[in-house]
C-alpha positions as CSV (number, residue, x, y, z in Angstrom):
1,X,26.1,-18.5,6.2
2,X,23.3,-17.4,3.9
3,X,20.9,-14.5,5.7
4,X,17.4,-15.0,5.0
5,X,15.4,-12.1,4.5
6,X,12.1,-14.0,4.4
7,X,11.3,-13.6,7.9
8,X,11.2,-9.8,7.6
9,X,7.5,-9.1,6.1
10,X,6.4,-6.0,3.7
11,X,3.7,-4.2,5.4
12,X,0.5,-4.0,2.9
13,X,0.8,-0.7,1.6
14,X,-2.3,1.4,2.4
15,X,-3.1,-0.6,5.7
16,X,-2.1,2.5,8.2
17,X,-4.4,4.9,6.0
18,X,-7.0,2.2,5.9
19,X,-7.4,1.8,9.5
20,X,-7.5,5.5,10.0
21,X,-10.3,5.8,8.0
22,X,-12.1,3.3,10.1
23,X,-11.5,5.5,13.3
24,X,-8.6,3.8,14.3
25,X,-5.5,5.7,14.9
26,X,-2.1,4.0,14.0
27,X,-0.5,5.2,17.4
28,X,-3.3,3.0,19.0
29,X,-2.7,0.0,17.1
30,X,1.3,0.2,18.0
31,X,0.8,0.6,21.9
32,X,-1.8,-2.1,21.8
33,X,0.7,-4.1,20.2
34,X,3.4,-3.3,22.4
35,X,5.4,-1.8,19.9
36,X,7.1,1.4,19.2
37,X,5.7,4.4,17.3
38,X,7.9,4.2,14.7
39,X,6.4,0.7,13.5
40,X,4.0,2.6,11.6
41,X,6.6,4.0,9.4
42,X,8.6,1.1,8.8
43,X,7.9,-0.8,5.5
44,X,9.2,-4.1,6.6
45,X,8.6,-5.9,10.1
46,X,9.6,-9.1,11.4
47,X,6.8,-12.0,11.4
48,X,6.2,-11.5,15.1
49,X,5.5,-7.7,14.7
50,X,3.6,-8.1,12.0
51,X,1.0,-10.4,13.4
52,X,1.3,-8.4,16.6
53,X,-0.1,-5.2,14.9
54,X,-2.7,-7.5,13.0
55,X,-3.8,-8.8,16.2
56,X,-4.1,-5.1,18.0
57,X,-5.9,-4.3,14.9
58,X,-8.8,-6.8,15.5
59,X,-8.9,-6.1,19.4
60,X,-9.3,-2.2,18.6
61,X,-11.8,-2.7,15.4
62,X,-15.4,-2.5,17.2
63,X,-16.7,-5.2,15.2
64,X,-14.5,-8.0,13.4
65,X,-16.8,-8.5,10.5
66,X,-17.1,-4.7,9.8
67,X,-13.1,-4.3,9.9
68,X,-12.6,-7.0,7.6
69,X,-14.8,-5.5,5.4
70,X,-14.5,-2.4,5.8
71,X,-10.6,-1.9,5.5
72,X,-10.9,-3.9,2.2
73,X,-13.6,-1.9,0.5
74,X,-12.4,1.5,1.9
75,X,-9.2,1.2,0.0
76,X,-9.2,3.1,-3.4
77,X,-7.8,1.3,-6.4
78,X,-5.8,4.6,-7.2
79,X,-3.8,3.7,-4.2
80,X,-2.7,0.3,-5.3
81,X,1.0,-0.4,-5.4
82,X,2.5,-2.1,-8.5
83,X,1.8,-5.5,-7.8
84,X,-1.4,-5.2,-7.2
85,X,-1.9,-2.9,-9.9
86,X,-0.7,-5.9,-12.1
87,X,-3.4,-7.7,-10.7
88,X,-6.4,-5.4,-11.1
89,X,-5.4,-4.8,-14.8
90,X,-5.2,-8.5,-15.9
91,X,-7.4,-10.0,-18.6
92,X,-9.6,-11.7,-16.7
93,X,-10.3,-13.0,-13.0
94,X,-8.1,-16.3,-13.5
95,X,-5.5,-14.4,-14.8
96,X,-5.7,-11.6,-11.6
97,X,-5.7,-14.6,-8.9
98,X,-2.6,-16.3,-10.5
99,X,-0.6,-12.9,-10.7
100,X,-2.0,-12.4,-7.1
101,X,-0.6,-16.0,-6.3
102,X,3.2,-15.1,-8.1
103,X,3.4,-11.4,-6.3
104,X,2.3,-12.7,-3.2
105,X,6.0,-14.0,-2.9
106,X,7.2,-10.5,-2.6
107,X,5.2,-9.9,0.7
108,X,4.8,-12.7,2.8
109,X,3.6,-14.4,4.9
110,X,0.6,-16.2,3.3
111,X,1.1,-18.1,0.1
112,X,-2.0,-18.5,-2.2
113,X,-2.5,-22.3,-3.5
114,X,-4.9,-22.1,-6.5
115,X,-6.7,-25.4,-7.9
116,X,-9.2,-25.7,-10.2
117,X,-11.5,-29.3,-10.4
118,X,-14.7,-29.8,-11.8
119,X,-16.9,-27.0,-11.1
120,X,-14.9,-25.2,-8.5
121,X,-11.6,-23.1,-8.3
122,X,-10.4,-23.2,-4.6
123,X,-7.9,-20.6,-3.3
124,X,-6.6,-21.6,0.0
125,X,-4.2,-19.8,2.3
126,X,-1.0,-21.3,3.4
127,X,1.2,-19.3,6.1
128,X,4.7,-18.9,6.6
129,X,6.6,-18.0,10.1
130,X,3.7,-18.3,11.8
131,X,4.8,-19.8,15.3
132,X,1.4,-19.1,16.8
133,X,-1.8,-19.0,15.7
134,X,-3.1,-16.3,12.7
135,X,-5.0,-13.4,13.7
136,X,-8.2,-13.9,12.7
137,X,-8.9,-10.4,11.2
138,X,-5.7,-11.0,9.0
139,X,-7.4,-14.2,7.5
140,X,-10.6,-12.5,6.7
141,X,-8.8,-9.5,5.0
142,X,-6.9,-11.6,2.7
143,X,-9.8,-13.9,1.7
144,X,-12.4,-10.6,1.3
145,X,-9.7,-8.9,-0.8
146,X,-9.3,-12.0,-3.1
147,X,-13.1,-11.7,-3.8
148,X,-13.2,-7.9,-4.0
149,X,-10.5,-8.3,-6.6
150,X,-12.9,-10.0,-8.8
151,X,-15.7,-7.6,-8.2
152,X,-13.8,-4.4,-9.3
153,X,-11.9,-6.0,-11.9
154,X,-15.2,-7.7,-13.3
155,X,-17.9,-4.9,-12.5
156,X,-20.1,-7.7,-11.3
157,X,-21.1,-8.8,-7.9
158,X,-19.6,-11.8,-7.9
159,X,-20.5,-14.2,-4.9
160,X,-18.7,-17.2,-3.9
161,X,-19.3,-20.7,-3.6
162,X,-18.3,-21.5,-0.2
163,X,-15.7,-19.7,2.5
164,X,-13.9,-21.8,5.2
165,X,-12.0,-20.5,8.2
166,X,-9.9,-22.8,10.2
167,X,-11.2,-21.3,13.5
168,X,-14.3,-20.0,14.9
169,X,-15.1,-16.5,13.2
170,X,-16.8,-14.0,14.7
171,X,-20.2,-12.7,13.2
172,X,-20.7,-15.2,10.7
173,X,-23.8,-13.7,9.0
174,X,-22.3,-10.3,8.6
175,X,-19.3,-12.3,6.5
176,X,-22.0,-14.4,4.8
177,X,-23.6,-11.2,3.4
178,X,-20.4,-10.1,2.2
179,X,-19.5,-13.0,0.6
180,X,-22.7,-14.0,-0.8
181,X,-22.5,-17.9,0.6
182,X,-22.4,-19.9,3.5
183,X,-19.3,-19.7,5.8
184,X,-17.8,-22.5,7.4
185,X,-15.9,-22.7,10.6
186,X,-13.5,-24.9,12.3
187,X,-12.7,-26.4,9.1
188,X,-8.9,-26.6,9.7
189,X,-8.3,-24.4,6.2
190,X,-8.5,-21.3,5.1
191,X,-10.0,-20.8,1.5
192,X,-12.0,-19.1,-1.1
193,X,-14.1,-21.4,-3.2
194,X,-15.4,-19.6,-6.2
195,X,-17.2,-20.8,-9.4
196,X,-14.7,-21.8,-12.2
197,X,-17.0,-20.0,-14.6
198,X,-16.4,-17.1,-12.8
199,X,-12.8,-17.0,-13.5
200,X,-13.3,-16.6,-17.3
201,X,-15.0,-13.4,-16.7
202,X,-13.2,-10.5,-18.4
203,X,-12.0,-7.5,-16.5
204,X,-13.3,-4.4,-17.8
205,X,-10.0,-2.9,-16.2
206,X,-7.8,-5.2,-18.8
207,X,-4.7,-2.7,-19.9
208,X,-2.4,-4.4,-21.9
209,X,0.3,-1.6,-22.4
210,X,0.2,-1.0,-18.6
211,X,1.0,-4.8,-17.9
212,X,3.8,-4.8,-20.7
213,X,5.3,-2.2,-18.4
214,X,4.9,-3.6,-14.9
215,X,5.3,-7.4,-15.6
216,X,8.9,-7.2,-16.3
217,X,9.7,-4.8,-13.5
218,X,7.9,-6.8,-10.9
219,X,9.7,-10.0,-12.0
220,X,12.9,-8.5,-11.7
221,X,11.8,-7.2,-8.4
222,X,10.8,-10.7,-7.4
223,X,14.1,-12.3,-8.5
224,X,15.9,-9.7,-6.7
225,X,14.2,-10.3,-3.5
226,X,14.2,-13.9,-3.4
227,X,18.1,-13.4,-3.8
228,X,19.8,-13.4,-0.3
229,X,20.8,-9.7,1.1
230,X,24.3,-8.4,2.0
231,X,24.8,-8.6,5.8
232,X,25.4,-5.0,5.7
233,X,21.8,-4.4,4.1
234,X,20.3,-6.6,6.7
235,X,22.4,-4.8,9.4
236,X,21.0,-1.8,8.6
237,X,17.5,-3.0,8.2
238,X,17.5,-4.1,11.8
239,X,19.0,-0.9,13.3
240,X,16.6,1.1,11.6
241,X,13.6,-0.5,13.3
242,X,15.3,-0.8,16.4
243,X,16.5,2.9,17.1
244,X,13.7,4.0,19.4
245,X,13.8,0.6,21.5
246,X,17.5,1.0,22.1
247,X,18.3,-2.1,21.2
248,X,20.9,-1.4,18.2
249,X,24.3,-2.2,19.8
250,X,26.1,-4.8,17.8
251,X,25.7,-7.4,20.3
252,X,21.5,-7.3,19.8
253,X,22.1,-7.4,16.0
254,X,24.6,-10.1,16.1
255,X,22.2,-12.3,18.4
256,X,19.3,-11.5,16.2
257,X,21.5,-12.7,13.2
258,X,22.6,-15.9,15.4
259,X,26.4,-14.4,14.8
260,X,29.3,-13.7,17.5
261,X,30.2,-10.4,17.5
262,X,33.6,-11.0,16.0
263,X,31.8,-13.2,13.0
264,X,29.4,-10.0,12.3
265,X,32.3,-7.3,12.6
266,X,34.6,-9.6,10.2
267,X,31.6,-10.1,7.6
268,X,30.9,-6.1,7.6
269,X,34.6,-5.5,7.0
270,X,34.6,-7.8,4.1
271,X,31.7,-5.7,2.1
272,X,33.7,-2.7,3.2
273,X,31.7,-1.3,5.8
274,X,31.3,-1.1,9.8
275,X,28.2,-1.2,12.4
276,X,29.4,2.4,13.2
277,X,28.8,3.5,9.6
278,X,25.7,1.5,9.4
279,X,24.3,3.0,12.5
280,X,25.2,6.7,11.2
281,X,23.6,5.8,7.7
282,X,20.5,4.4,9.3
283,X,19.9,7.2,11.5
284,X,20.3,10.0,8.9
285,X,18.0,7.9,6.6
286,X,15.4,7.6,9.3
287,X,16.1,11.2,10.6
288,X,14.8,12.7,6.9
289,X,11.7,10.3,6.8
290,X,10.5,11.5,9.8
291,X,11.3,14.9,9.4
292,X,9.2,15.1,6.1
293,X,6.3,14.1,8.6
294,X,5.0,17.4,9.8
295,X,2.9,15.8,12.3
296,X,6.1,14.6,14.4
297,X,7.7,17.4,16.4
298,X,11.6,17.8,16.3
299,X,12.1,16.2,19.6
300,X,10.3,13.1,19.0
301,X,12.3,12.7,15.9
302,X,15.4,12.9,17.8
303,X,13.7,10.1,20.2
304,X,12.8,8.0,17.3
305,X,16.4,7.9,15.9
306,X,18.0,6.8,19.0
307,X,19.0,10.3,20.6
308,X,17.9,10.8,24.1
309,X,19.8,14.4,24.2
310,X,18.0,16.9,21.6
311,X,21.0,18.8,21.2
312,X,23.0,15.7,20.2
313,X,20.5,15.1,17.6
314,X,20.6,18.7,16.4
315,X,24.3,18.4,16.2
316,X,24.2,15.3,14.2
317,X,21.7,16.6,11.9
318,X,23.7,19.7,10.9
319,X,26.8,17.3,10.3
320,X,24.8,15.4,7.7
321,X,23.0,17.6,6.1
322,X,24.5,21.3,6.6
323,X,21.5,22.7,8.2
324,X,19.3,22.3,11.5
325,X,16.4,19.9,11.5
326,X,13.9,22.7,11.4
327,X,15.2,24.4,8.6
328,X,15.7,21.3,6.7
329,X,12.0,20.4,7.4
330,X,11.0,23.9,6.4
331,X,13.1,23.8,2.9
332,X,11.5,20.4,2.5
333,X,8.2,21.4,3.0
334,X,8.4,24.4,0.7
335,X,10.2,22.0,-2.3
336,X,7.0,19.7,-1.6
337,X,4.4,22.4,-1.9
338,X,6.5,23.8,-5.2
339,X,6.4,20.3,-6.8
340,X,10.0,19.6,-6.6
341,X,9.5,16.5,-4.5
342,X,6.8,13.8,-5.2
343,X,4.6,12.2,-2.6
């Protein structure tokens, strides 16, 4: 049996800092989505959690159109992750869009389908793992970013020819002001239609040397991600995101993987590990990540990694690191300030 990691979605880098710039606290979104606070620290989430977070953001945003454009335009290019940098430093708008379509495969759930015909280029969104309707704000942000990429790369105020939303969209007038074109709703499709001639516009941000470094590395990562993960990797990931909720026993994990308890235990033994070892590793790794965040109290960290008793957490952490959580945090903070650890 092959374990499919595609249903787990990598959260966009910068999302949580972006919503904070809009005046919405990540903890508010987690509560609105009825998810544990730890969701704001997870690099990957399930499809259901991913859509729940975007839905909650849409419900908390004072204005949908402002939330869409504000999240995209407020994010600084210096904070772009490598896969986005590879599009930002492309040679022209066409190259950037095709790179985006390729590297989107590393960050589902959307796929970009690009077609050129006559004077138009159509970029259509197709969705994976969507068992319910896609949050309107997520569709808007994705289409907005595609145009923002062209504007930032070329340094020109590119306007779309037309934008189509599958369902009714809020504040069409504000969206039309951003896109510079008519916005059609209820079309059954989500797509950005550009002038084909705009795709030939060169990017002022073109960086051939940087692309020579990024492209091979990203291609390797994409190939690795498309390969099936080991059972142990998948189990540890499930444990990490389930710690606070207390649903990390082997029976719960086996159910999520559609395996029996015995089969899961056997598969882990074949990979030279056990559920108990993976649980310990997951708690240890999560504890280090949470303690590196000074805004979290140690009692909160204990809860986030699945310890109801703070003393039990202290004993476990001391066995892992040879120091108490407070001592480890102090040393880690000092080292960061001295430049030993990068952010």
